[in-house]
C-alpha positions as CSV (number, residue, x, y, z in Angstrom):
1,M,62.7,192.1,138.9
2,I,62.4,191.7,135.4
3,I,65.2,192.0,132.8
4,S,65.0,192.1,129.1
5,I,66.1,189.5,126.8
6,A,68.8,192.3,125.7
7,E,69.9,192.5,129.1
8,A,70.2,189.1,129.9
9,T,72.2,188.5,126.9
10,R,74.7,191.2,127.7
11,E,75.1,189.9,131.2
12,C,75.3,186.4,130.1
13,I,77.8,186.6,127.2
14,P,80.7,187.7,129.1
15,L,80.3,184.6,131.7
16,R,80.2,182.6,129.1
17,Y,82.9,183.7,127.2
18,N,85.4,183.7,130.2
19,A,83.9,180.4,131.0
20,G,85.0,179.4,127.9
21,W,88.5,180.7,128.2
22,G,88.6,179.3,131.7
23,H,87.9,176.0,130.5
24,I,90.3,176.4,127.3
25,F,93.2,177.5,129.7
26,L,92.5,174.3,132.1
27,V,92.2,172.3,129.1
28,M,96.4,173.7,127.9
29,V,97.7,173.4,131.5
30,G,96.7,169.5,131.2
31,I,98.1,169.4,127.8
32,T,101.5,171.2,128.9
33,G,101.5,168.8,132.4
34,C,101.0,165.9,129.8
35,Y,104.1,167.2,127.3
36,I,106.6,168.1,130.2
37,T,105.8,164.5,131.7
38,S,106.5,162.8,128.6
39,C,109.4,164.7,127.7
40,A,111.1,163.4,131.3
41,Q,114.1,161.3,130.5
42,A,113.0,157.7,130.1
43,P,114.9,154.9,132.0
44,R,117.8,153.8,130.1
45,Y,118.2,150.2,129.1
46,T,121.1,147.8,129.2
47,R,121.6,145.5,126.2
48,S,121.7,142.2,125.8
49,V,124.7,140.3,124.3
50,S,122.2,139.5,121.4
51,Q,121.5,143.5,121.0
52,V,125.6,144.8,120.7
53,D,126.3,147.1,118.5
54,S,126.2,146.1,114.7
55,G,129.2,145.1,113.3
56,T,130.4,143.8,116.7
57,T,130.7,140.3,117.1
58,L,130.9,138.4,120.3
59,Q,132.9,135.1,120.7
60,R,131.7,133.0,123.5
61,S,133.7,130.1,124.9
62,S,132.4,127.4,127.6
63,A,133.9,129.0,130.3
64,P,131.4,131.4,132.9
65,V,131.2,134.8,131.4
66,S,130.5,138.3,132.3
67,T,129.3,140.4,130.0
68,V,130.1,144.3,129.7
69,A,128.9,146.5,126.8
70,S,130.6,145.0,123.4
71,H,133.0,142.6,125.0
72,T,133.1,139.0,126.5
73,T,135.8,138.6,129.6
74,T,135.6,135.0,131.0
75,M,136.8,133.6,134.1
76,S,140.1,132.9,132.7
77,G,140.8,136.6,132.2
78,T,140.4,135.5,128.1
79,F,139.2,138.9,126.0
80,Y,138.1,138.5,122.5
81,Q,136.5,141.1,120.7
82,T,135.7,141.6,116.6
83,G,134.6,144.6,115.1
84,K,135.5,147.8,113.0
85,A,138.8,149.3,113.7
86,T,140.2,152.6,112.5
87,Y,143.0,154.6,112.7
88,Y,143.8,158.0,114.0
89,G,144.2,160.9,111.3
90,N,147.6,163.3,111.2
91,K,145.8,166.3,112.9
92,F,145.8,164.4,116.1
93,H,149.6,163.9,116.6
94,G,150.9,165.4,120.0
95,R,147.5,165.8,121.2
96,K,146.8,164.5,124.7
97,T,145.2,161.5,124.9
98,A,142.5,160.8,127.5
99,S,145.4,158.8,129.6
100,G,147.1,162.6,129.8
101,E,150.0,161.2,127.1
102,R,150.4,163.3,124.1
103,Y,149.4,161.1,120.8
104,D,152.1,160.0,118.7
105,R,151.4,158.3,115.4
106,N,154.9,156.3,115.4
107,E,154.1,154.5,118.4
108,F,152.5,151.5,118.5
109,T,149.1,152.7,120.6
110,A,145.4,152.5,120.3
111,A,142.3,153.7,121.6
112,H,139.2,151.4,123.5
113,R,136.2,152.5,125.2
114,T,136.5,150.0,128.1
115,L,140.0,148.3,128.5
116,P,142.1,150.2,131.3
117,F,144.9,152.3,130.0
118,G,148.1,150.2,129.6
119,T,146.5,147.1,128.7
120,R,148.6,145.6,125.5
121,V,146.3,144.2,123.1
122,K,146.8,141.8,120.0
123,V,145.0,143.2,116.9
124,T,144.7,140.7,114.0
125,R,142.9,142.0,110.8
126,L,140.8,139.5,109.5
127,S,141.2,139.5,105.8
128,N,144.8,139.1,105.6
129,G,145.9,137.6,109.2
130,K,148.5,140.1,109.7
131,T,148.9,141.3,113.6
132,V,150.1,144.3,115.9
133,S,150.3,144.3,119.3
134,V,149.3,147.9,120.7
135,R,149.0,149.8,124.2
136,I,145.9,151.3,125.1
137,N,146.3,154.9,126.0
138,D,143.3,156.4,124.8
139,R,139.2,156.3,124.8
140,G,137.6,155.8,121.4
141,P,136.4,155.3,119.2
142,L,133.5,157.6,119.2
143,K,131.8,156.6,116.0
144,R,129.4,153.8,116.6
145,G,130.4,150.3,115.5
146,R,133.5,150.4,115.8
147,V,135.8,148.5,118.4
148,I,139.6,150.5,118.4
149,D,141.3,153.2,117.0
150,L,145.0,152.6,116.1
151,S,147.6,154.9,116.0
152,R,149.1,155.4,112.1
153,A,152.1,152.7,113.0
154,A,150.0,150.1,113.9
155,A,148.0,150.8,111.2
156,E,150.7,150.6,108.8
157,E,151.6,147.4,110.1
158,I,148.6,145.3,109.3
159,G,147.9,147.2,105.9
160,M,144.7,149.2,106.6
161,I,145.9,152.6,105.3
162,V,144.3,152.5,102.2
163,E,141.0,151.3,103.4
164,G,140.9,153.0,106.5
165,V,138.2,151.1,108.2
166,V,138.9,147.0,108.4
167,D,137.7,144.1,110.6
168,V,140.0,142.8,113.0
169,G,139.6,140.6,116.0
170,I,141.5,141.7,119.3
171,E,142.5,139.9,122.5
172,I,144.2,140.9,125.7
173,I,148.1,140.0,125.6
174,E,148.6,141.6,129.0
175,E,146.7,144.0,131.5
């Protein structure tokens, strides 16, 4: 059977056209698959002591230590952490804390990310040496680079109301 060039062209164009779209479709499926797998959750890595949040300094002792997040606990149970402290605004007065109790700006309480509720800590303002003893009853602070949120009464005790954010040292008094 002899066909003309026009007929051959007319019959081949749709095949090439369909094959072209088929190839494009396959390439798009491949790209989509690669994109989806690259957007999957990457594994989370833990940070070493030298990579903790900026503004947090760890004090090392000669005793063996176990490191958790941004603080150091020695085998003897001592704990020391330095970093930025803030205090709760008045709008939080009366609201529930993570421990379930209500926040009272007139009590000496604080929020810490990892210390157990009920732990008593001594907070020392590094610039003036003033100290206050507080009980951990909440989780926080939520802002990166800060280590503790104090109640208004505790903040007044160490003279940080004007500045709002100050450098402090934290050590456990009793758990």
